[in-house]
C-alpha positions as CSV (number, residue, x, y, z in Angstrom):
1,M,-0.1,-0.2,0.1
2,K,2.6,2.4,0.6
3,S,4.2,2.0,-2.6
4,L,1.5,2.5,-4.5
5,A,1.1,5.9,-2.7
6,A,4.5,6.6,-3.2
7,F,4.3,5.5,-6.9
8,A,1.0,8.2,-7.0
9,S,2.6,11.1,-5.4
10,T,5.5,10.4,-7.6
11,A,3.5,10.2,-10.4
12,V,1.3,13.9,-9.9
13,L,5.0,15.1,-9.1
14,A,6.0,14.2,-12.5
15,L,3.1,15.5,-14.3
16,S,3.1,18.9,-12.6
17,A,6.8,19.7,-13.4
18,T,6.3,18.4,-16.8
19,A,3.2,20.6,-17.0
20,F,5.0,23.7,-15.3
21,S,7.8,23.6,-18.1
22,T,6.0,23.7,-20.7
23,A,3.9,26.5,-20.0
24,V,7.3,28.1,-18.9
25,Y,8.6,27.5,-22.7
26,A,5.1,28.4,-24.3
27,L,4.8,31.3,-26.5
28,D,2.8,33.8,-24.8
29,V,1.0,35.6,-27.8
30,E,-0.7,38.3,-25.7
31,A,3.0,39.1,-24.0
32,A,4.4,39.6,-27.8
33,K,1.5,41.8,-28.7
34,G,1.8,43.8,-25.7
35,L,5.9,44.4,-26.3
36,A,5.3,44.9,-30.3
37,E,2.6,47.8,-29.6
38,Q,5.1,49.0,-26.7
39,N,7.8,49.5,-29.0
40,N,5.2,50.7,-31.9
41,C,6.5,47.8,-34.2
42,M,2.8,48.0,-35.9
43,Q,3.8,51.3,-37.1
44,C,5.8,50.1,-39.7
45,H,5.3,46.1,-40.0
46,S,1.8,44.4,-40.0
47,L,0.7,41.0,-39.2
48,R,0.5,39.8,-43.6
49,K,0.8,42.6,-45.3
50,D,4.2,45.1,-46.1
51,K,4.0,48.4,-44.8
52,D,6.8,50.3,-44.9
53,G,9.0,47.1,-43.6
54,P,8.1,43.4,-44.1
55,S,4.9,41.8,-42.6
56,F,5.6,39.3,-40.0
57,M,4.5,36.8,-41.9
58,K,7.2,37.1,-45.0
59,T,9.6,37.4,-41.8
60,A,8.3,33.8,-40.9
61,E,8.8,32.5,-44.5
62,K,12.2,34.5,-45.0
63,Y,13.0,32.4,-42.0
64,K,11.1,29.2,-42.2
65,G,13.2,26.2,-41.3
66,K,16.3,27.9,-40.5
67,A,18.4,27.3,-38.0
68,G,19.2,30.2,-35.3
69,A,15.7,31.9,-36.8
70,V,14.3,33.2,-33.5
71,D,18.5,34.8,-32.8
72,E,18.3,36.7,-36.1
73,V,15.4,38.1,-35.4
74,I,16.2,39.1,-32.0
75,K,19.4,41.1,-33.5
76,H,17.4,42.9,-35.4
77,M,15.1,44.0,-33.6
78,T,18.0,45.1,-30.9
79,L,21.4,46.2,-32.8
80,G,19.6,49.3,-34.9
81,K,21.1,48.3,-37.6
82,D,20.3,50.4,-41.1
83,V,16.9,49.0,-42.6
84,K,15.0,50.1,-46.6
85,L,11.6,51.1,-46.2
86,A,9.6,50.8,-48.9
87,D,9.7,54.0,-50.5
88,G,13.4,53.1,-51.1
89,T,15.0,55.4,-48.1
90,S,16.4,54.1,-45.3
91,E,16.6,54.5,-41.6
92,K,18.0,52.7,-38.5
93,H,15.4,50.2,-37.4
94,K,14.7,50.6,-33.7
95,I,16.0,49.2,-30.6
96,A,13.2,47.1,-29.2
97,K,13.0,48.0,-25.7
98,T,11.7,45.8,-22.7
99,M,11.3,46.0,-18.6
100,P,13.5,45.3,-17.2
101,A,15.8,46.4,-20.2
102,N,17.7,43.7,-22.2
103,D,15.0,40.9,-21.6
104,K,16.1,37.8,-23.4
105,A,12.5,36.1,-22.7
106,Q,10.5,39.1,-23.8
107,L,12.8,39.0,-26.7
108,K,12.4,35.7,-27.6
109,N,8.7,35.4,-26.6
110,L,8.7,38.7,-29.4
111,A,10.7,36.8,-32.1
112,E,8.7,33.9,-32.0
113,Y,5.8,35.5,-32.5
114,V,7.4,37.1,-35.4
115,L,8.2,34.0,-37.1
116,S,4.9,32.2,-35.9
117,I,2.8,34.2,-38.5
118,Q,1.5,32.1,-41.1
119,P,-1.4,33.2,-43.7
120,K,-5.0,32.2,-43.4
């Protein structure tokens, strides 16, 4: 009887740990949308149509299946490199800001969100 209770306790703990770890690594769409809004990303980008910058869907297509895609999108959001606009002019890409500053988890979540956009 004791071994059955110990087994049940272990199983519950294992399932709880699995559920917790999955939740920790899951894409938080609402947080990503909020960060995009705070940084005015949608001023130049949209989900599925190009504006001054490429749509998130176009970025997702560009990096689909490529190793290091998340890191490349994060670099683009954080380095302030020159970008060419739709009208042919160029400007420095705005650096994404997080609270606390340079929060890697928030930047990764936003990059994963950008890369998750698919055609309807």
